[in-house]
N, C-alpha and C positions, 0 to 999 in steps of 0.2 A: 379395697371396696366390702364392703359385705354387702352378703347376699341375706333379704328378708324374703318370708315367706309373705303374698298380698290376701283379697275375697274382694271381688271387686261384685257391688250389689248391684250395680246392672247386669249383669250378663251371670254371676251368681261363678265364674268361676278364679277359685286355685292357680295364683300363680309363684312363685319364687322372679325375683330381682334382683340385679346387682347396682345398690344404691352410692351413683360415684358422688355423690356432699348429699347434705338434709335441703337447700330450698331445691336441688331438684325435684316434682316432684312426681311421682312413679305411678303410669298412665299402662291400664290393663290392653297387653297386643293385639287381647281379640277384640273386643271394643269401641274403644279410644279413655273413655272412663278413668277422669284422673281425679276420682276421690276415692282411693281404693281405702281397705281399709287392714292393715298390716296385723299380720295374724304371731301370737305368741309359739314359738321354734321351743320345742327343747332341743338340748345338746343332747349328741350321741355321745352315747360308752362306748370307749374299748374293745372291740371281737378280743377272743380269746381261743389260741388251736383249739381246739382240744373239746368240747365243750363245757369248757369252763366257762361258769359266768362268773367268776368274783376277778379279784386282780389280783396281780400278784403279791403279799408282802413277804417283804426279808426280816428272820432277825438280823438284829444288833453280830456283826464280821460272817453274813450271810451273801449269795447273791439270790439276788428273785428272777431272775433269768432273764429280767426285762432288759434289749439292747439300750436301752437309753435312760435307766435306772444306772444313777451312777457312775455314767460313763457303762456299763455293762459289765462292770468290777462288782467287787464287795462293799456293801454299805457300812454306814459305819466310819 
């Protein structure tokens, strides 16, 4: 079930709602309005320890250090 961000034109609140099906209308929990506008959500990037803002990249045959990359072993 996807989580979407909506804005209510009635009370101007932004709210995240769990959408169970496309047929089910999203309803503002504050004022009950069902004419919500779905907002564009930006995906979050993985955070890296140590303050690095770049993603780990391994050369062929080396390990990038990420536990989920290549099963945690060497890539290549």
